[in-house]
C-alpha angles and dihedrals in degrees: 000000000000121000109241090214091063089065091049091047092051090050090050090051090050091051091049090053093049091048092049091052092047092052092046092050092048091051091050092049091048093052093051102042121103134194134211121234089254091057092046090048090059092052092052099033091241132124120266088241090058091052092048088051091052089050095049092047092048095244090119115042109233145151120241114222110183106310096337135078127230121198121203120237090236090057095065103023127060124223090277092053093252116146111253111229115248092239089062091053094056 
């Protein structure tokens, strides 16, 4: 006779595995996503020109692609996905 708790335990283990993969995928996506100065401006309630100025002066770490800037997700969000205040970026 099978123990009914074995079925429950296997389902719990399957859920743990799915959750682990989901968290890992989310972390990978977060590390690789980038934002434009216009998107960052909305987060901080600033103008896109102000954000571009911060990028060009090195206040906000960014990558220049052609004539535009791209800012990594990890530059403006901490590990808990909380927005880092601008004064901590400077």
